[in-house]
C-alpha positions as CSV (number, residue, x, y, z in Angstrom):
1,M,-75.7,-39.8,56.1
2,G,-74.1,-36.8,54.2
3,L,-73.4,-34.9,57.2
4,I,-71.5,-38.1,58.7
5,N,-69.5,-38.5,55.3
6,I,-69.1,-34.8,55.2
7,G,-67.2,-34.9,59.0
8,N,-65.2,-37.6,58.0
9,L,-63.9,-35.7,54.3
10,R,-62.6,-33.2,57.0
11,G,-61.0,-35.6,59.3
12,R,-58.8,-37.2,56.9
13,I,-57.8,-33.7,54.9
14,F,-57.7,-31.5,58.7
15,A,-56.5,-34.8,60.4
16,P,-52.7,-34.5,58.8
17,L,-52.9,-30.9,58.7
18,R,-52.8,-30.8,62.3
19,Q,-50.3,-33.3,62.9
20,F,-48.0,-31.3,61.2
21,Y,-48.4,-28.6,62.8
22,R,-47.8,-30.3,66.4
23,L,-44.7,-31.8,64.7
24,L,-43.7,-28.3,64.0
25,R,-44.9,-26.7,67.1
26,D,-42.9,-29.7,69.0
27,E,-39.3,-28.5,67.5
28,K,-39.9,-24.7,67.7
29,L,-39.9,-24.3,64.6
30,F,-41.9,-21.5,64.5
31,R,-40.0,-19.4,66.9
32,I,-36.9,-19.7,64.8
33,L,-38.7,-19.0,61.5
34,A,-40.1,-15.3,63.5
35,I,-36.6,-14.7,64.2
36,A,-35.2,-15.2,60.7
37,V,-38.6,-13.3,59.5
38,I,-37.7,-10.5,62.4
39,I,-34.1,-9.5,61.2
40,I,-34.8,-9.7,57.9
41,L,-37.7,-6.9,57.8
42,G,-35.4,-5.2,60.8
43,G,-32.8,-4.4,58.6
44,A,-34.5,-4.3,55.2
45,L,-36.6,-1.7,57.3
46,A,-33.6,-0.1,58.7
47,I,-31.2,0.1,55.3
48,F,-35.3,1.8,53.7
49,F,-34.8,4.4,55.6
50,V,-31.1,4.7,56.9
51,D,-30.0,4.7,53.2
52,Q,-33.2,6.7,52.4
53,Y,-34.7,4.0,49.9
54,Y,-38.3,5.9,50.2
55,I,-36.5,9.0,48.2
56,T,-34.1,6.9,45.6
57,R,-36.0,4.1,44.9
58,G,-39.8,5.1,46.3
59,T,-42.1,2.8,46.8
60,Y,-40.1,0.2,44.4
61,G,-37.4,0.5,47.7
62,I,-38.7,-1.5,50.2
63,F,-38.7,-4.3,47.7
64,D,-35.2,-4.0,47.7
65,A,-34.2,-3.6,51.1
66,I,-36.0,-6.5,51.8
67,Y,-34.2,-8.7,48.8
68,W,-30.7,-7.0,50.3
69,A,-31.9,-9.1,54.0
70,V,-32.4,-12.2,52.6
71,V,-28.8,-12.4,50.3
72,T,-27.4,-10.9,53.5
73,I,-28.6,-13.5,55.6
74,T,-28.1,-15.8,54.2
75,T,-24.5,-14.5,53.4
76,V,-24.4,-15.2,49.1
77,G,-23.9,-11.4,48.8
78,Y,-24.1,-10.5,45.7
79,G,-23.1,-7.0,45.6
80,D,-25.7,-5.4,43.4
81,I,-27.6,-3.9,46.7
82,V,-25.4,-2.6,49.0
83,P,-25.3,-0.5,52.3
84,A,-24.1,3.1,51.6
85,S,-24.1,5.0,55.4
86,K,-22.0,3.5,58.2
87,I,-25.5,2.9,59.8
88,S,-27.0,0.7,57.4
89,K,-23.5,-1.6,57.4
90,L,-23.1,-1.7,61.2
91,I,-26.4,-2.9,60.2
92,A,-25.7,-5.4,57.7
93,L,-22.6,-6.1,60.1
94,M,-25.3,-7.2,62.7
95,I,-27.6,-9.8,59.9
96,I,-24.8,-11.2,58.8
97,V,-23.3,-12.5,61.5
98,S,-26.6,-13.2,63.1
99,G,-28.1,-14.5,60.1
100,P,-25.4,-17.9,59.8
101,V,-26.6,-18.5,63.2
102,V,-30.5,-18.4,62.4
103,L,-30.1,-20.2,59.2
104,S,-28.4,-23.3,60.7
105,L,-30.8,-23.4,63.9
106,L,-33.2,-23.8,61.3
107,T,-32.1,-26.6,59.0
108,A,-31.6,-28.6,61.9
109,S,-34.8,-28.5,63.5
110,I,-36.3,-29.0,59.8
111,A,-33.0,-32.6,59.4
112,S,-34.6,-33.7,63.4
113,I,-37.6,-33.9,61.9
114,F,-37.6,-36.5,59.3
115,V,-34.6,-38.2,60.8
116,E,-37.6,-38.5,64.0
117,R,-39.8,-39.6,61.0
118,K,-37.4,-42.1,60.5
119,I,-36.1,-43.2,63.4
120,K,-40.1,-43.7,64.2
121,E,-40.6,-45.7,61.1
122,G,-37.7,-48.3,61.7
123,K,-39.0,-48.9,65.4
124,G,-42.6,-49.1,64.1
125,L,-44.3,-46.2,66.0
126,E,-44.8,-44.0,62.7
127,T,-48.3,-44.1,61.5
128,I,-49.1,-45.3,57.9
129,K,-51.2,-43.1,55.5
130,D,-51.7,-45.9,53.0
131,K,-54.9,-46.8,51.3
132,G,-55.8,-49.6,50.2
133,Q,-53.1,-51.9,52.1
134,I,-53.6,-55.6,53.3
135,I,-52.4,-55.8,57.1
136,I,-50.5,-58.9,59.2
137,C,-51.7,-59.1,62.2
138,G,-49.3,-60.6,65.0
139,W,-46.4,-63.0,63.8
140,N,-45.1,-66.9,63.5
141,E,-43.7,-69.3,61.1
142,N,-45.3,-68.8,58.6
143,G,-45.8,-65.6,58.5
144,E,-43.6,-65.1,55.0
145,R,-45.3,-68.0,53.3
146,V,-48.5,-65.6,53.9
147,I,-46.5,-62.5,52.1
148,D,-44.9,-65.2,49.7
149,G,-48.8,-66.6,48.9
150,I,-49.8,-63.2,48.4
151,L,-47.0,-61.8,46.4
152,Q,-47.4,-64.7,43.6
153,Q,-51.7,-63.9,44.1
154,A,-51.0,-60.4,42.7
155,K,-48.8,-60.4,39.9
156,G,-48.3,-56.9,38.1
157,A,-49.2,-55.3,41.0
158,P,-48.3,-56.2,44.6
159,P,-50.4,-55.0,46.9
160,K,-49.3,-52.3,50.3
161,I,-48.4,-54.9,53.2
162,V,-48.6,-53.1,57.0
163,L,-47.9,-56.0,59.2
164,I,-48.9,-55.5,63.1
165,N,-46.3,-57.5,65.5
166,E,-44.4,-57.5,68.5
167,L,-41.6,-58.9,67.1
168,S,-37.4,-57.7,68.1
169,R,-36.1,-54.6,65.3
170,D,-34.1,-57.1,64.1
171,E,-36.0,-59.2,63.1
172,V,-38.5,-56.6,61.9
173,Q,-35.1,-55.2,59.6
174,S,-34.9,-58.7,58.0
175,I,-37.9,-59.2,56.5
176,Q,-38.3,-55.8,54.9
177,Y,-35.2,-56.9,53.4
178,K,-36.0,-60.3,51.8
179,Y,-39.2,-58.1,50.5
180,E,-36.9,-54.7,49.9
181,D,-38.9,-54.2,46.7
182,Q,-42.2,-54.4,48.1
183,G,-41.4,-52.0,50.7
184,I,-43.6,-53.7,53.6
185,R,-44.8,-51.0,56.9
186,F,-44.1,-52.2,60.4
187,V,-46.5,-50.7,62.9
188,R,-45.3,-52.2,66.2
189,G,-47.6,-53.2,68.8
190,N,-50.5,-55.6,70.2
191,Y,-53.2,-55.4,66.8
192,I,-55.9,-55.9,70.0
193,K,-55.6,-52.6,71.3
194,E,-57.4,-50.2,68.6
195,D,-55.1,-47.5,69.2
196,V,-52.7,-50.1,67.0
197,L,-54.7,-50.5,64.7
198,A,-55.7,-47.2,63.6
199,R,-51.9,-46.6,63.8
200,A,-52.0,-49.0,61.1
201,N,-55.3,-47.2,59.1
202,L,-57.1,-49.6,59.3
203,I,-60.3,-47.8,57.9
204,Q,-58.6,-47.7,54.7
205,A,-57.1,-50.9,54.6
206,S,-58.5,-54.0,51.7
207,A,-58.2,-56.7,54.3
208,V,-57.1,-57.8,56.8
209,I,-54.9,-61.3,58.0
210,I,-54.5,-62.5,61.9
211,L,-52.2,-64.9,62.6
212,A,-52.1,-67.2,65.2
213,D,-49.5,-64.6,66.8
214,R,-46.0,-66.0,68.7
215,S,-44.3,-62.6,67.8
216,G,-43.0,-60.2,71.4
217,G,-43.1,-63.8,73.7
218,H,-46.8,-64.5,73.3
219,R,-47.5,-68.4,73.9
220,I,-49.0,-70.5,71.2
221,E,-52.0,-71.5,74.2
222,T,-53.5,-68.0,73.9
223,A,-53.4,-67.6,70.6
224,D,-57.3,-68.3,69.9
225,E,-57.6,-65.9,73.0
226,R,-55.5,-63.0,71.2
227,T,-57.0,-63.3,67.8
228,I,-60.8,-63.1,69.0
229,F,-60.1,-60.4,70.5
230,G,-57.8,-59.0,67.8
231,A,-61.3,-59.9,65.3
232,M,-63.3,-58.3,67.6
233,A,-61.6,-55.0,67.3
234,I,-61.1,-54.6,64.0
235,K,-65.2,-55.7,62.6
236,S,-65.9,-52.9,65.8
237,M,-63.9,-50.3,64.3
238,A,-63.5,-51.5,60.7
239,S,-66.5,-54.2,60.2
240,K,-66.9,-54.1,56.2
241,V,-62.7,-54.8,55.9
242,R,-62.6,-58.5,54.8
243,T,-61.2,-60.6,57.5
244,C,-59.6,-63.9,58.0
245,A,-58.5,-65.1,60.8
246,E,-56.4,-68.7,61.6
247,L,-57.2,-70.7,64.7
248,I,-55.2,-73.7,66.4
249,H,-58.4,-75.2,68.1
250,E,-61.2,-76.6,66.5
251,E,-63.4,-75.6,69.4
252,N,-63.2,-71.6,69.3
253,R,-63.9,-71.6,65.9
254,E,-67.8,-71.0,67.1
255,H,-66.4,-68.1,69.1
256,L,-64.7,-66.3,66.4
257,L,-68.3,-66.8,64.1
258,R,-69.7,-63.9,66.3
259,T,-67.1,-61.5,65.1
260,H,-68.4,-61.3,62.0
261,V,-64.7,-62.2,60.5
262,E,-65.6,-63.3,56.6
263,G,-62.5,-66.3,56.5
264,I,-61.4,-68.9,59.4
265,I,-58.2,-71.1,58.8
266,V,-57.8,-74.1,61.3
267,R,-54.5,-75.1,62.0
268,G,-53.9,-79.1,60.7
269,E,-57.8,-78.6,60.0
270,S,-57.4,-80.9,56.5
271,T,-54.0,-83.1,58.3
272,G,-56.0,-86.2,58.4
273,S,-57.9,-86.0,54.8
274,M,-54.5,-85.3,52.8
275,L,-52.5,-88.6,54.8
276,A,-56.0,-90.4,54.1
277,T,-55.3,-89.4,50.5
278,A,-51.9,-89.7,49.6
279,T,-52.2,-93.1,51.3
280,I,-55.7,-94.4,48.9
281,S,-55.0,-91.7,46.5
282,P,-51.1,-91.4,45.6
283,G,-50.4,-88.0,44.0
284,V,-53.9,-86.5,44.5
285,A,-53.1,-84.7,47.7
286,D,-49.4,-83.3,46.1
287,S,-51.6,-81.8,43.6
288,I,-53.5,-80.3,46.1
289,K,-50.1,-79.2,47.8
290,R,-48.8,-77.6,44.8
291,L,-51.8,-75.7,43.6
292,I,-52.6,-73.9,46.9
293,N,-48.6,-73.2,47.8
294,N,-48.1,-71.8,44.5
295,R,-45.3,-74.4,43.1
296,D,-47.2,-74.7,40.2
297,A,-47.3,-72.9,37.4
298,N,-51.3,-72.9,37.4
299,K,-52.5,-71.3,39.7
300,L,-56.3,-71.2,41.6
301,W,-58.2,-67.4,40.8
302,R,-61.4,-65.9,41.9
303,I,-63.6,-63.7,39.4
304,P,-66.2,-62.6,39.0
305,V,-69.0,-63.3,36.1
306,P,-69.1,-61.2,33.0
307,S,-72.9,-59.6,32.6
308,K,-72.4,-61.6,28.9
309,F,-72.8,-64.9,31.5
310,V,-75.2,-63.6,34.2
311,A,-78.4,-65.6,33.8
312,G,-77.2,-67.9,31.3
313,P,-75.7,-71.5,31.9
314,L,-72.6,-72.5,33.8
315,G,-71.4,-74.7,30.2
316,E,-71.4,-72.0,27.7
317,L,-68.9,-69.6,30.6
318,S,-67.0,-73.1,31.4
319,A,-66.8,-73.7,27.2
320,H,-66.1,-70.0,26.7
321,L,-63.0,-70.0,29.4
322,R,-61.4,-73.4,28.6
323,E,-60.8,-71.8,24.8
324,S,-59.8,-67.9,25.4
325,S,-57.9,-69.0,28.3
326,D,-56.8,-72.5,28.6
327,A,-58.7,-71.8,32.2
328,L,-60.4,-74.7,33.8
329,L,-63.7,-73.9,35.7
330,F,-62.8,-75.5,39.3
331,A,-66.2,-74.0,41.6
332,I,-68.4,-71.5,42.1
333,I,-69.2,-69.4,44.9
334,R,-72.6,-67.5,45.6
335,E,-72.6,-64.6,48.0
336,E,-76.0,-63.2,48.8
337,E,-76.4,-60.4,51.2
338,K,-78.6,-60.6,53.8
339,M,-81.6,-58.6,54.6
340,K,-80.4,-54.9,55.0
341,L,-82.6,-52.3,56.6
342,E,-83.3,-50.0,53.4
343,D,-85.0,-53.5,51.9
344,I,-88.3,-52.8,55.0
345,L,-89.0,-49.0,54.2
346,S,-91.3,-47.5,51.6
347,D,-89.2,-46.3,49.1
348,D,-90.4,-41.9,50.2
349,S,-88.4,-41.5,53.5
350,S,-91.9,-40.9,56.4
351,F,-91.4,-40.6,59.8
352,I,-92.3,-44.0,60.6
353,D,-89.4,-44.6,58.4
354,E,-87.2,-42.1,60.5
355,F,-88.7,-43.4,63.6
356,I,-87.9,-47.3,62.8
357,K,-84.2,-45.8,61.5
358,K,-83.8,-43.8,65.0
359,K,-85.2,-47.2,67.3
360,F,-82.3,-49.5,66.0
361,E,-79.5,-47.5,65.0
362,E,-80.6,-47.0,69.6
363,S,-80.4,-49.7,70.1
364,G,-76.7,-50.6,69.3
365,K,-77.3,-53.7,67.5
366,D,-76.2,-54.8,64.2
367,F,-79.9,-56.6,63.3
368,F,-78.8,-56.1,59.6
369,G,-75.3,-57.0,59.4
370,A,-73.2,-56.6,55.5
371,R,-71.8,-60.8,56.1
372,E,-73.2,-62.6,53.0
373,D,-74.8,-66.0,53.4
374,T,-72.1,-68.0,51.4
375,T,-72.9,-71.3,49.5
376,I,-69.4,-73.2,47.2
377,T,-70.5,-75.6,44.6
378,I,-67.3,-78.0,43.5
379,N,-67.5,-79.3,40.0
380,P,-70.6,-77.4,39.6
381,P,-73.3,-78.6,36.2
382,D,-73.2,-77.3,32.7
383,D,-76.8,-76.3,33.3
384,Y,-76.5,-74.2,36.5
385,E,-78.0,-71.6,36.2
386,L,-75.3,-68.3,36.9
387,T,-76.3,-65.3,38.9
388,R,-75.5,-61.1,39.6
389,N,-73.9,-62.5,43.1
390,D,-71.6,-65.7,41.8
391,W,-67.6,-65.9,41.6
392,I,-66.0,-68.6,40.3
393,V,-63.4,-70.5,40.4
394,V,-60.9,-71.2,38.1
395,I,-57.4,-73.1,37.5
396,S,-54.9,-71.2,34.9
397,R,-51.7,-70.4,34.3
398,E,-52.4,-66.8,34.7
399,K,-55.7,-64.3,36.2
400,P,-58.0,-65.4,32.7
401,Y,-58.7,-61.0,33.3
402,A,-55.2,-60.2,33.1
403,A,-54.9,-62.1,29.9
404,G,-57.8,-60.4,28.1
405,L,-60.8,-62.0,28.8
406,M,-62.8,-59.3,30.1
407,G,-61.8,-57.5,27.0
408,R,-63.5,-60.6,24.7
409,L,-66.4,-60.9,26.7
410,V,-67.7,-57.7,27.0
411,G,-67.0,-57.5,23.3
412,G,-68.7,-61.2,22.5
413,A,-67.2,-64.6,21.9
């Protein structure tokens, strides 16, 4: 395991260096640098021997000679060191004439590297180096609402957002201009392909959202199929990255569940119940919509149970939340991890344990997935016993942690 981690670490360190080296090589920058070095050293050695610096200045004279050559090739010419003989003056003229040409080529090559990177970035062909970003795969008419929701839920520290889709350049620039303060990055391509996901730095992302994709002329009828294939690609590359996906048809839910995505939203899933609620209980549906669409000062927040209240009754935490943060406890989310391979092995690493591990690895199947069993309890009773696997969902204007709740809970009520 340690060797794998070291290998990954080396890859992360040396991969950018190799990419930078290839970029310099493609621009023939090394050749131009070599020519510049040859001119400087050649001129420096020539004046060192022709003007006999080795006699008049000793070994320090080689530094003076190099200094003179650099100053001359850059056409600065301070005049503190000047050639004395006719031959050295002729050499100086050659350096003065060739210097601007070499420096112009060098400057142009460096500038072209940055211009090329900027063009690539604009076209969505640049590799993302960000970490902890939220990747939005695909695009449809709800894309901007998703971005708005992410930004609303992350006040104070908006996350980095990367888009992967096949929109036109003008459409992407319009989105980036609207959210210019957030610096949204863009990767052009089909998110089903692993090389496209790799350019978005999927492995180091914090979460992925898959929208029912209509970019690039894709038909809405094939959106679910693309969503399922995309989820399979994402989970095969980064199984631990939290992934939420949008479906058009309910009957495709079972197929998507097999990819082990953590969240599935079926479009129109709640339309019937919302219409019924709006009819029977006027105002209730509007209240729900205001909360989930971020149109109200109050919002839904998901926070972990503070250690002070673990193994205690929910009523104590609920009262404290109400008093300290004016927050209303809405639901409990209990996430219980499934059994892991380590759970069935002994504490001491034995031959049998290694044999079992090897056989599971050779099978190529994930019998001990990291997926969690989630149970949601809305409006739990006050005597509900909290555990370390619980998260609480509260309704409040500010996230309780941001309001200083954590400090009060740790320090005492």
